[in-house]
N, C-alpha and C positions, 0 to 999 in steps of 0.2 A: 433580431433573429426570432423567428417564430418557433414555438416548441412543438415537438411531435411526441406521440406516445411510443412506447417500446414496440407495441404491435405494429404501428405504422412504419417504424424503422426496419423491423424485420421484413415486413411486406415489400418495402422498397429494395432491401438487400436481396431478397429472394428473386427479384426481377433481373438481377445481374447474371451474366453467364457464370458458370461454375468457377472458371479460372479467376475472374474478378472477385467473386465471393471469397475465394481462398486468399487473395491478396488483401482484401478488406479485413479478414480475420487476422492476418499477419500484422497489418498496420495497427489494428486495435490492440493486439497483444503487446507489440513493441511499445506503444504509447503507454499502456498500463504499467509495463515494466519500468519505463523511464519515470513515470509519475511516482511509482513506489520508491525508486532510487532517490528521487528528490525529497520525498517525505522522510526517508531514513536519514538522509544527509542533514535535513533541517532539524530532526529530532536529536541527532548526534551533536550538532552545533549548540543547540539549546541546552543539552545535558552537560556539555563541556563548559559552557558559560556558567551554569548553575554550580558545577563542581568548583570551578575557579573562584567563584564568588563565595565559596564556603557553605553553600546551601545543601550540599551532599557530602556524606562522609565516605572515606575510602572503605571498600569492602572486599573480602576475598571472593574468589569464584564460588566457593562452597556456600558462603552466606547468600550470594545473589541467587544461586540455584535454589536454595532452601526457600527464600522469599518468593521466587517465581512459582515454585510448586505450591506453596501455601496460597498464593493469590489464585492460582488455577483451581485449587480445591474449593476455595471460598466462592468462586464463580459458579461452581456446579451446584 
């Protein structure tokens, strides 16, 4: 499969009639949503396996929220 640039893809998409462009956008959105769902499911499976293997400790919701906030602050 040959690769194309984003500009080339946009140029090709803009040649489609409006209705087909709307369908294309809908298809892309749905595929992105499904890809994200699969990524979340894989992360969840990996996390559960790590927890069951004793690699993660049980934490309360407050502890998790506190750690997430700390990580977000450190990222800024």
